LONUKOL-741166 format. One record per atom (N, C-alpha, C): residue number from 1; residue in one letter; chain; atom name; x, y, z. Coordinates in Angstrom, 3 decimals. Layout:
<gugus>
<gugu NUM,"A","A","CA",<X,Y,Z>>
...
</gugus>
This chain:
<gugus>
<gugu 1,"X","A","N",<-9.926,-36.547,74.393>>
<gugu 1,"X","A","CA",<-9.962,-35.595,73.671>>
<gugu 1,"X","A","C",<-8.695,-35.408,72.995>>
<gugu 2,"X","A","N",<-8.245,-35.477,74.227>>
<gugu 2,"X","A","CA",<-6.910,-35.464,73.372>>
<gugu 2,"X","A","C",<-6.641,-36.575,72.427>>
<gugu 3,"X","A","N",<-7.292,-37.407,72.171>>
<gugu 3,"X","A","CA",<-7.266,-38.432,70.943>>
<gugu 3,"X","A","C",<-7.420,-37.911,69.688>>
<gugu 4,"X","A","N",<-8.734,-36.661,70.376>>
<gugu 4,"X","A","CA",<-8.847,-35.850,69.188>>
<gugu 4,"X","A","C",<-7.830,-35.057,68.602>>
<gugu 5,"X","A","N",<-7.100,-33.975,69.385>>
<gugu 5,"X","A","CA",<-6.299,-33.262,68.914>>
<gugu 5,"X","A","C",<-4.679,-33.563,68.317>>
<gugu 6,"X","A","N",<-4.437,-34.764,69.106>>
<gugu 6,"X","A","CA",<-3.075,-35.650,68.469>>
<gugu 6,"X","A","C",<-3.294,-36.242,67.260>>
<gugu 7,"X","A","N",<-4.804,-37.000,66.842>>
<gugu 7,"X","A","CA",<-5.198,-36.635,65.210>>
<gugu 7,"X","A","C",<-5.286,-35.528,63.966>>
<gugu 8,"X","A","N",<-5.626,-34.230,64.801>>
<gugu 8,"X","A","CA",<-5.866,-32.881,63.746>>
<gugu 8,"X","A","C",<-4.269,-32.783,63.668>>
<gugu 9,"X","A","N",<-3.490,-32.194,65.329>>
<gugu 9,"X","A","CA",<-2.298,-32.013,64.210>>
<gugu 9,"X","A","C",<-1.518,-32.600,63.888>>
<gugu 10,"X","A","N",<-1.094,-34.042,63.443>>
<gugu 10,"X","A","CA",<-0.279,-34.305,61.988>>
<gugu 10,"X","A","C",<-1.569,-33.809,60.513>>
<gugu 11,"X","A","N",<-2.919,-33.201,60.243>>
<gugu 11,"X","A","CA",<-3.464,-33.676,59.523>>
<gugu 11,"X","A","C",<-2.964,-31.714,58.800>>
<gugu 12,"X","A","N",<-3.173,-31.075,60.494>>
<gugu 12,"X","A","CA",<-2.877,-29.693,60.302>>
<gugu 12,"X","A","C",<-1.658,-29.338,59.541>>
<gugu 13,"X","A","N",<-0.835,-30.476,59.940>>
<gugu 13,"X","A","CA",<0.669,-30.021,59.966>>
<gugu 13,"X","A","C",<0.811,-30.221,58.005>>
<gugu 14,"X","A","N",<0.212,-31.009,58.068>>
<gugu 14,"X","A","CA",<0.179,-31.872,56.483>>
<gugu 14,"X","A","C",<-0.841,-30.277,55.410>>
<gugu 15,"X","A","N",<-1.441,-30.154,56.070>>
<gugu 15,"X","A","CA",<-2.603,-28.945,55.435>>
<gugu 15,"X","A","C",<-1.581,-27.861,55.402>>
<gugu 16,"X","A","N",<-0.396,-27.468,56.069>>
<gugu 16,"X","A","CA",<0.289,-26.459,56.218>>
<gugu 16,"X","A","C",<0.890,-26.393,54.934>>
<gugu 17,"X","A","N",<2.035,-27.485,55.317>>
<gugu 17,"X","A","CA",<2.916,-27.971,54.196>>
<gugu 17,"X","A","C",<2.923,-28.218,52.693>>
<gugu 18,"X","A","N",<1.138,-28.430,52.523>>
<gugu 18,"X","A","CA",<0.527,-28.303,51.310>>
<gugu 18,"X","A","C",<0.499,-26.762,50.923>>
<gugu 19,"X","A","N",<-0.099,-26.359,52.088>>
<gugu 19,"X","A","CA",<-0.436,-24.343,51.375>>
<gugu 19,"X","A","C",<1.307,-23.969,50.817>>
<gugu 20,"X","A","N",<2.128,-24.158,52.390>>
<gugu 20,"X","A","CA",<3.446,-23.541,51.926>>
<gugu 20,"X","A","C",<4.261,-23.922,50.222>>
<gugu 21,"X","A","N",<3.786,-25.281,50.001>>
<gugu 21,"X","A","CA",<4.504,-25.745,48.812>>
<gugu 21,"X","A","C",<3.444,-24.947,47.417>>
<gugu 22,"X","A","N",<2.430,-25.187,47.670>>
<gugu 22,"X","A","CA",<1.463,-24.554,46.718>>
<gugu 22,"X","A","C",<0.810,-22.848,46.365>>
<gugu 23,"X","A","N",<1.713,-22.580,47.750>>
<gugu 23,"X","A","CA",<1.102,-20.986,47.308>>
<gugu 23,"X","A","C",<2.307,-20.363,46.141>>
<gugu 24,"X","A","N",<1.828,-19.349,45.916>>
<gugu 24,"X","A","CA",<2.549,-18.288,45.131>>
<gugu 24,"X","A","C",<3.666,-17.620,45.657>>
<gugu 25,"X","A","N",<5.051,-17.973,45.385>>
<gugu 25,"X","A","CA",<5.898,-17.394,46.026>>
<gugu 25,"X","A","C",<6.081,-15.530,45.871>>
<gugu 26,"X","A","N",<6.327,-15.146,47.203>>
<gugu 26,"X","A","CA",<6.659,-13.610,47.368>>
<gugu 26,"X","A","C",<7.442,-13.225,45.946>>
<gugu 27,"X","A","N",<8.739,-13.583,45.606>>
<gugu 27,"X","A","CA",<9.128,-12.817,44.439>>
<gugu 27,"X","A","C",<8.841,-14.074,43.419>>
<gugu 28,"X","A","N",<8.715,-12.983,42.362>>
<gugu 28,"X","A","CA",<8.133,-13.745,40.572>>
<gugu 28,"X","A","C",<9.818,-14.878,40.666>>
<gugu 29,"X","A","N",<9.489,-15.894,40.413>>
<gugu 29,"X","A","CA",<10.138,-17.038,39.696>>
<gugu 29,"X","A","C",<11.571,-16.478,38.203>>
<gugu 30,"X","A","N",<12.388,-17.187,38.895>>
<gugu 30,"X","A","CA",<13.212,-16.650,37.240>>
<gugu 30,"X","A","C",<12.970,-17.377,36.347>>
<gugu 31,"X","A","N",<12.440,-17.017,35.104>>
<gugu 31,"X","A","CA",<11.837,-17.831,33.646>>
<gugu 31,"X","A","C",<13.525,-17.599,33.071>>
<gugu 32,"X","A","N",<13.131,-18.916,32.445>>
<gugu 32,"X","A","CA",<14.666,-18.882,31.713>>
<gugu 32,"X","A","C",<15.154,-18.088,30.539>>
<gugu 33,"X","A","N",<16.000,-18.458,30.205>>
<gugu 33,"X","A","CA",<16.196,-16.756,28.947>>
<gugu 33,"X","A","C",<15.648,-17.532,27.665>>
<gugu 34,"X","A","N",<16.089,-18.776,27.644>>
<gugu 34,"X","A","CA",<15.732,-19.558,25.996>>
<gugu 34,"X","A","C",<14.173,-19.237,26.416>>
<gugu 35,"X","A","N",<12.967,-19.723,27.038>>
<gugu 35,"X","A","CA",<11.815,-19.088,27.123>>
<gugu 35,"X","A","C",<11.208,-17.689,26.622>>
<gugu 36,"X","A","N",<12.106,-17.116,27.463>>
<gugu 36,"X","A","CA",<11.904,-15.571,27.639>>
<gugu 36,"X","A","C",<12.270,-14.853,25.776>>
<gugu 37,"X","A","N",<13.058,-15.562,25.750>>
<gugu 37,"X","A","CA",<14.160,-15.104,24.005>>
<gugu 37,"X","A","C",<12.614,-15.904,22.949>>
<gugu 38,"X","A","N",<11.820,-17.033,23.229>>
<gugu 38,"X","A","CA",<11.194,-18.342,22.272>>
<gugu 38,"X","A","C",<9.808,-17.481,22.212>>
<gugu 39,"X","A","N",<9.379,-16.715,23.108>>
<gugu 39,"X","A","CA",<8.563,-16.138,23.322>>
<gugu 39,"X","A","C",<8.581,-14.649,22.422>>
<gugu 40,"X","A","N",<9.388,-14.003,22.248>>
<gugu 40,"X","A","CA",<9.199,-12.244,21.588>>
<gugu 40,"X","A","C",<9.557,-12.663,21.108>>
<gugu 41,"X","A","N",<10.142,-13.642,20.125>>
<gugu 41,"X","A","CA",<10.338,-13.575,18.630>>
<gugu 41,"X","A","C",<9.070,-13.785,17.568>>
<gugu 42,"X","A","N",<8.129,-14.716,18.377>>
<gugu 42,"X","A","CA",<6.736,-14.332,17.747>>
<gugu 42,"X","A","C",<5.975,-13.236,17.405>>
<gugu 43,"X","A","N",<6.664,-11.984,18.533>>
<gugu 43,"X","A","CA",<6.041,-10.853,18.688>>
<gugu 43,"X","A","C",<6.925,-10.130,17.805>>
<gugu 44,"X","A","N",<8.147,-10.293,17.193>>
<gugu 44,"X","A","CA",<8.957,-9.384,16.696>>
<gugu 44,"X","A","C",<8.702,-9.984,15.327>>
<gugu 45,"X","A","N",<8.432,-11.239,14.555>>
<gugu 45,"X","A","CA",<7.785,-11.386,13.724>>
<gugu 45,"X","A","C",<7.035,-10.452,13.265>>
<gugu 46,"X","A","N",<5.857,-10.815,14.220>>
<gugu 46,"X","A","CA",<4.686,-10.443,13.829>>
<gugu 46,"X","A","C",<4.899,-8.450,14.019>>
<gugu 47,"X","A","N",<6.129,-8.243,13.991>>
<gugu 47,"X","A","CA",<6.231,-6.127,14.260>>
<gugu 47,"X","A","C",<7.026,-6.298,12.545>>
<gugu 48,"X","A","N",<7.312,-7.259,12.848>>
<gugu 48,"X","A","CA",<8.328,-7.213,11.079>>
<gugu 48,"X","A","C",<7.279,-7.554,9.811>>
<gugu 49,"X","A","N",<6.198,-8.486,10.390>>
<gugu 49,"X","A","CA",<5.211,-9.150,9.334>>
<gugu 49,"X","A","C",<4.507,-7.217,9.258>>
<gugu 50,"X","A","N",<4.264,-6.426,10.033>>
<gugu 50,"X","A","CA",<3.572,-5.912,9.866>>
<gugu 50,"X","A","C",<4.067,-4.302,9.189>>
<gugu 51,"X","A","N",<4.891,-4.054,9.915>>
<gugu 51,"X","A","CA",<5.525,-3.240,8.939>>
<gugu 51,"X","A","C",<6.144,-3.580,7.043>>
<gugu 52,"X","A","N",<6.330,-4.750,7.394>>
<gugu 52,"X","A","CA",<6.767,-5.183,5.718>>
<gugu 52,"X","A","C",<5.068,-4.838,4.957>>
<gugu 53,"X","A","N",<3.910,-5.200,5.861>>
<gugu 53,"X","A","CA",<2.273,-5.116,4.679>>
<gugu 53,"X","A","C",<2.608,-3.069,4.473>>
<gugu 54,"X","A","N",<2.932,-2.624,5.492>>
<gugu 54,"X","A","CA",<2.516,-1.144,5.497>>
<gugu 54,"X","A","C",<3.261,-0.547,4.398>>
<gugu 55,"X","A","N",<4.649,-1.041,4.183>>
<gugu 55,"X","A","CA",<5.514,-0.910,2.750>>
<gugu 55,"X","A","C",<4.587,-1.288,2.119>>
<gugu 56,"X","A","N",<4.346,-2.719,1.736>>
<gugu 56,"X","A","CA",<4.086,-2.622,0.292>>
<gugu 56,"X","A","C",<2.488,-2.258,0.154>>
<gugu 57,"X","A","N",<1.890,-1.478,1.222>>
<gugu 57,"X","A","CA",<0.595,-0.735,0.853>>
<gugu 57,"X","A","C",<1.341,0.837,0.441>>
<gugu 58,"X","A","N",<1.932,1.207,1.140>>
<gugu 58,"X","A","CA",<2.755,2.321,0.178>>
<gugu 58,"X","A","C",<3.388,2.275,-1.146>>
<gugu 59,"X","A","N",<3.765,0.787,-1.204>>
<gugu 59,"X","A","CA",<4.277,0.771,-2.441>>
<gugu 59,"X","A","C",<3.560,0.268,-3.475>>
<gugu 60,"X","A","N",<2.595,0.410,-3.143>>
<gugu 60,"X","A","CA",<1.071,-0.122,-3.884>>
<gugu 60,"X","A","C",<0.603,1.423,-4.269>>
<gugu 61,"X","A","N",<0.587,2.236,-3.625>>
<gugu 61,"X","A","CA",<-0.624,3.749,-3.350>>
<gugu 61,"X","A","C",<1.229,4.369,-4.885>>
<gugu 62,"X","A","N",<2.289,4.164,-3.929>>
<gugu 62,"X","A","CA",<3.101,5.143,-4.679>>
<gugu 62,"X","A","C",<2.972,4.676,-6.543>>
<gugu 63,"X","A","N",<3.042,2.753,-6.920>>
<gugu 63,"X","A","CA",<2.820,2.901,-8.149>>
<gugu 63,"X","A","C",<1.623,3.191,-8.717>>
<gugu 64,"X","A","N",<0.497,2.820,-8.406>>
<gugu 64,"X","A","CA",<-1.103,3.550,-8.436>>
<gugu 64,"X","A","C",<-0.637,4.912,-9.042>>
<gugu 65,"X","A","N",<-0.463,5.704,-8.303>>
<gugu 65,"X","A","CA",<-0.180,6.732,-8.652>>
<gugu 65,"X","A","C",<0.720,6.852,-9.480>>
<gugu 66,"X","A","N",<1.768,6.494,-9.562>>
<gugu 66,"X","A","CA",<2.904,6.611,-11.237>>
<gugu 66,"X","A","C",<1.934,5.902,-12.392>>
<gugu 67,"X","A","N",<1.410,5.026,-12.693>>
<gugu 67,"X","A","CA",<0.616,4.341,-12.847>>
<gugu 67,"X","A","C",<-0.411,5.146,-14.203>>
<gugu 68,"X","A","N",<-0.892,6.450,-12.486>>
<gugu 68,"X","A","CA",<-1.570,7.177,-12.996>>
<gugu 68,"X","A","C",<-1.373,8.731,-13.763>>
<gugu 69,"X","A","N",<0.089,8.955,-13.237>>
<gugu 69,"X","A","CA",<0.548,9.815,-14.179>>
<gugu 69,"X","A","C",<0.889,9.197,-15.568>>
<gugu 70,"X","A","N",<1.175,8.250,-15.707>>
<gugu 70,"X","A","CA",<2.159,7.659,-17.172>>
<gugu 70,"X","A","C",<0.688,7.950,-17.862>>
<gugu 71,"X","A","N",<-0.733,7.315,-17.480>>
<gugu 71,"X","A","CA",<-1.793,7.885,-18.594>>
<gugu 71,"X","A","C",<-1.657,8.659,-18.819>>
<gugu 72,"X","A","N",<-1.940,9.436,-17.835>>
<gugu 72,"X","A","CA",<-2.802,10.780,-18.333>>
<gugu 72,"X","A","C",<-1.505,11.921,-18.685>>
<gugu 73,"X","A","N",<-0.189,11.120,-18.838>>
<gugu 73,"X","A","CA",<1.289,11.985,-20.101>>
<gugu 73,"X","A","C",<1.028,11.484,-20.962>>
<gugu 74,"X","A","N",<0.198,9.981,-21.408>>
<gugu 74,"X","A","CA",<0.185,9.005,-22.876>>
<gugu 74,"X","A","C",<-1.097,9.976,-23.192>>
<gugu 75,"X","A","N",<-2.182,10.328,-22.647>>
<gugu 75,"X","A","CA",<-3.424,10.695,-22.977>>
<gugu 75,"X","A","C",<-3.158,12.385,-23.807>>
<gugu 76,"X","A","N",<-2.340,12.667,-22.742>>
<gugu 76,"X","A","CA",<-1.816,14.208,-22.910>>
<gugu 76,"X","A","C",<-1.478,14.157,-24.431>>
<gugu 77,"X","A","N",<-0.001,13.040,-24.551>>
<gugu 77,"X","A","CA",<0.592,12.954,-25.792>>
<gugu 77,"X","A","C",<-0.242,13.146,-27.029>>
<gugu 78,"X","A","N",<-1.236,11.811,-26.712>>
<gugu 78,"X","A","CA",<-2.257,11.513,-27.861>>
<gugu 78,"X","A","C",<-3.170,12.606,-28.394>>
<gugu 79,"X","A","N",<-3.196,13.315,-27.795>>
<gugu 79,"X","A","CA",<-4.293,14.486,-27.983>>
<gugu 79,"X","A","C",<-3.369,15.426,-28.784>>
<gugu 80,"X","A","N",<-2.075,16.010,-28.322>>
<gugu 80,"X","A","CA",<-1.828,16.712,-28.858>>
<gugu 80,"X","A","C",<-0.985,16.319,-29.990>>
<gugu 81,"X","A","N",<-0.977,14.523,-30.326>>
<gugu 81,"X","A","CA",<-0.981,14.305,-31.895>>
<gugu 81,"X","A","C",<-1.772,14.409,-32.693>>
<gugu 82,"X","A","N",<-3.211,14.297,-32.156>>
<gugu 82,"X","A","CA",<-4.378,14.574,-33.157>>
<gugu 82,"X","A","C",<-4.569,16.070,-33.136>>
<gugu 83,"X","A","N",<-4.189,16.800,-32.429>>
<gugu 83,"X","A","CA",<-4.194,18.270,-32.828>>
<gugu 83,"X","A","C",<-3.592,18.851,-33.789>>
<gugu 84,"X","A","N",<-2.306,17.972,-34.082>>
<gugu 84,"X","A","CA",<-0.963,18.278,-34.826>>
<gugu 84,"X","A","C",<-1.725,17.738,-36.187>>
<gugu 85,"X","A","N",<-2.055,16.212,-36.391>>
<gugu 85,"X","A","CA",<-2.391,16.085,-37.471>>
<gugu 85,"X","A","C",<-4.053,16.405,-38.120>>
<gugu 86,"X","A","N",<-4.868,16.894,-37.070>>
<gugu 86,"X","A","CA",<-5.704,18.282,-37.591>>
<gugu 86,"X","A","C",<-5.164,19.194,-38.027>>
<gugu 87,"X","A","N",<-4.357,20.219,-37.341>>
<gugu 87,"X","A","CA",<-4.029,21.013,-37.497>>
<gugu 87,"X","A","C",<-3.069,21.396,-39.792>>
<gugu 88,"X","A","N",<-2.631,19.773,-39.411>>
<gugu 88,"X","A","CA",<-1.935,19.874,-41.120>>
<gugu 88,"X","A","C",<-2.933,19.237,-42.226>>
<gugu 89,"X","A","N",<-3.907,18.733,-41.811>>
<gugu 89,"X","A","CA",<-4.760,18.567,-42.384>>
<gugu 89,"X","A","C",<-5.680,20.271,-43.340>>
<gugu 90,"X","A","N",<-5.899,20.774,-41.679>>
<gugu 90,"X","A","CA",<-6.141,21.954,-42.394>>
<gugu 90,"X","A","C",<-5.848,23.164,-43.174>>
<gugu 91,"X","A","N",<-3.604,22.764,-43.047>>
<gugu 91,"X","A","CA",<-3.272,23.532,-43.904>>
<gugu 91,"X","A","C",<-3.121,23.090,-45.154>>
<gugu 92,"X","A","N",<-3.435,21.921,-45.134>>
<gugu 92,"X","A","CA",<-3.416,21.342,-46.756>>
<gugu 92,"X","A","C",<-4.810,21.783,-46.937>>
<gugu 93,"X","A","N",<-5.980,21.827,-46.765>>
<gugu 93,"X","A","CA",<-7.078,22.253,-47.114>>
<gugu 93,"X","A","C",<-7.290,23.955,-47.548>>
<gugu 94,"X","A","N",<-6.526,24.252,-46.383>>
<gugu 94,"X","A","CA",<-6.679,25.963,-47.244>>
<gugu 94,"X","A","C",<-5.679,26.662,-48.197>>
<gugu 95,"X","A","N",<-3.905,25.123,-48.585>>
<gugu 95,"X","A","CA",<-3.943,25.578,-49.004>>
<gugu 95,"X","A","C",<-4.431,25.128,-50.763>>
<gugu 96,"X","A","N",<-4.949,24.160,-50.579>>
<gugu 96,"X","A","CA",<-5.949,23.497,-51.943>>
<gugu 96,"X","A","C",<-6.866,24.287,-52.109>>
<gugu 97,"X","A","N",<-7.656,25.502,-51.556>>
<gugu 97,"X","A","CA",<-8.589,26.470,-51.083>>
<gugu 97,"X","A","C",<-7.804,27.072,-52.089>>
<gugu 98,"X","A","N",<-6.806,27.545,-51.404>>
<gugu 98,"X","A","CA",<-5.892,29.057,-51.704>>
<gugu 98,"X","A","C",<-5.949,28.730,-53.087>>
<gugu 99,"X","A","N",<-4.895,27.562,-53.935>>
<gugu 99,"X","A","CA",<-4.840,27.499,-55.617>>
<gugu 99,"X","A","C",<-5.683,27.519,-56.077>>
<gugu 100,"X","A","N",<-7.094,26.853,-55.543>>
<gugu 100,"X","A","CA",<-8.179,26.246,-56.602>>
<gugu 100,"X","A","C",<-8.689,28.321,-56.912>>
<gugu 101,"X","A","N",<-9.000,28.949,-55.131>>
<gugu 101,"X","A","CA",<-9.565,30.643,-55.507>>
<gugu 101,"X","A","C",<-8.415,31.231,-56.428>>
<gugu 102,"X","A","N",<-7.149,30.810,-56.435>>
<gugu 102,"X","A","CA",<-6.493,31.412,-57.467>>
<gugu 102,"X","A","C",<-6.935,31.143,-58.855>>
<gugu 103,"X","A","N",<-6.836,30.053,-58.861>>
<gugu 103,"X","A","CA",<-7.028,29.331,-60.935>>
<gugu 103,"X","A","C",<-8.593,30.124,-60.726>>
<gugu 104,"X","A","N",<-9.338,29.931,-60.052>>
<gugu 104,"X","A","CA",<-11.100,30.389,-60.190>>
<gugu 104,"X","A","C",<-11.088,32.053,-60.486>>
<gugu 105,"X","A","N",<-10.016,32.931,-59.853>>
<gugu 105,"X","A","CA",<-10.060,34.125,-59.820>>
<gugu 105,"X","A","C",<-9.194,34.743,-61.345>>
<gugu 106,"X","A","N",<-8.474,33.973,-61.404>>
<gugu 106,"X","A","CA",<-7.353,34.298,-62.836>>
<gugu 106,"X","A","C",<-8.787,33.459,-64.057>>
<gugu 107,"X","A","N",<-8.863,32.224,-63.845>>
<gugu 107,"X","A","CA",<-9.666,32.040,-64.939>>
<gugu 107,"X","A","C",<-11.010,32.936,-65.295>>
<gugu 108,"X","A","N",<-11.591,33.768,-64.057>>
<gugu 108,"X","A","CA",<-12.912,34.217,-64.539>>
<gugu 108,"X","A","C",<-12.070,35.732,-64.212>>
<gugu 109,"X","A","N",<-10.883,36.313,-64.493>>
<gugu 109,"X","A","CA",<-10.331,37.579,-64.979>>
<gugu 109,"X","A","C",<-9.796,37.424,-66.378>>
<gugu 110,"X","A","N",<-9.619,36.523,-67.060>>
<gugu 110,"X","A","CA",<-9.192,36.354,-68.399>>
<gugu 110,"X","A","C",<-10.144,36.820,-69.672>>
<gugu 111,"X","A","N",<-11.025,36.456,-68.981>>
<gugu 111,"X","A","CA",<-11.777,37.318,-70.209>>
<gugu 111,"X","A","C",<-11.678,38.658,-70.287>>
<gugu 112,"X","A","N",<-11.401,39.399,-68.815>>
<gugu 112,"X","A","CA",<-11.414,40.052,-68.873>>
<gugu 112,"X","A","C",<-10.400,41.261,-69.625>>
<gugu 113,"X","A","N",<-9.270,40.761,-69.893>>
<gugu 113,"X","A","CA",<-7.939,41.175,-69.804>>
<gugu 113,"X","A","C",<-7.790,41.104,-71.641>>
<gugu 114,"X","A","N",<-8.237,40.119,-72.228>>
<gugu 114,"X","A","CA",<-8.337,40.126,-73.827>>
<gugu 114,"X","A","C",<-8.919,41.332,-74.679>>
</gugus>
């Protein structure tokens, strides 16, 4: 039995040493700054990318709104030009009608004057 304890004692010591060496340390190990920095760079780049994408989306919305406003202004200008052209044609028509009416009136009144 004594031989058993003699054999178990070194095995126990070996297992204890293995556990001590592979056990999690009480305090976290210091991570080198270069590793920490290299891990933070991708996160920073992702944040910058997300920010740029948000700005791009805002720019698209602004550009679309400006394009719609420009199109609406062009449409209003075209309608005003059409209205002005129509008014000019009406004025010309009424002038021609007025002259014709005056001539017709004079022609119809001329036999009365004689």
